[in-house]
One Martini backbone bead per residue (centre of mass of N, CA, C, O) as a GRO file, in nm:
protein
   50
    1MET     BB    1   0.045  -0.006   0.395
    2VAL     BB    2  -0.098  -0.254   0.289
    3GLY     BB    3  -0.309  -0.278   0.506
    4LEU     BB    4  -0.443  -0.003   0.465
    5GLY     BB    5  -0.523  -0.052   0.171
    6ILE     BB    6  -0.709  -0.293   0.225
    7VAL     BB    7  -0.905  -0.148   0.408
    8LEU     BB    8  -0.992   0.066   0.199
    9LEU     BB    9  -1.102  -0.125  -0.009
   10VAL     BB   10  -1.322  -0.246   0.166
   11ILE     BB   11  -1.470   0.021   0.244
   12GLY     BB   12  -1.513   0.118  -0.049
   13PHE     BB   13  -1.682  -0.129  -0.138
   14VAL     BB   14  -1.910  -0.126   0.077
   15THR     BB   15  -1.985   0.198   0.045
   16GLY     BB   16  -1.904   0.326  -0.253
   17ILE     BB   17  -1.626   0.480  -0.227
   18ALA     BB   18  -1.403   0.570  -0.465
   19ILE     BB   19  -1.164   0.710  -0.316
   20LEU     BB   20  -1.093   0.469  -0.133
   21TRP     BB   21  -1.027   0.278  -0.362
   22THR     BB   22  -0.793   0.447  -0.483
   23ILE     BB   23  -0.617   0.475  -0.233
   24GLY     BB   24  -0.581   0.172  -0.183
   25ILE     BB   25  -0.433   0.100  -0.444
   26VAL     BB   26  -0.197   0.285  -0.404
   27LEU     BB   27  -0.097   0.175  -0.127
   28VAL     BB   28  -0.047  -0.114  -0.225
   29ALA     BB   29   0.158  -0.048  -0.446
   30ILE     BB   30   0.369   0.097  -0.269
   31GLY     BB   31   0.405  -0.124  -0.058
   32ALA     BB   32   0.499  -0.345  -0.253
   33ILE     BB   33   0.753  -0.194  -0.359
   34LEU     BB   34   0.893  -0.153  -0.080
   35TRP     BB   35   0.896  -0.455  -0.003
   36LEU     BB   36   1.065  -0.559  -0.247
   37LEU     BB   37   1.314  -0.378  -0.204
   38GLY     BB   38   1.371  -0.473   0.089
   39ALA     BB   39   1.402  -0.777   0.014
   40MET     BB   40   1.654  -0.711  -0.185
   41GLY     BB   41   1.833  -0.484  -0.011
   42HIS     BB   42   1.729  -0.208  -0.058
   43ALA     BB   43   1.756   0.122  -0.004
   44VAL     BB   44   1.483   0.328   0.115
   45ALA     BB   45   1.522   0.632   0.238
   46GLY     BB   46   1.748   0.490   0.440
   47ARG     BB   47   1.603   0.207   0.439
   48LYS     BB   48   1.599  -0.139   0.462
   49HIS     BB   49   1.306  -0.154   0.608
   50TYR     BB   50   0.924  -0.179   0.582
   0.00000   0.00000   0.00000
């Protein structure tokens, strides 16, 4: 999810499409939160690791 967010950020920046930039920021933020929760050992939505 973090990787997809970064790709969308780059594509949105290069092409100037603001919606891709916004979606990329949201995906990076959600991916980082899930990654941190998984790293701390918390199960998120029934999964130990994301």
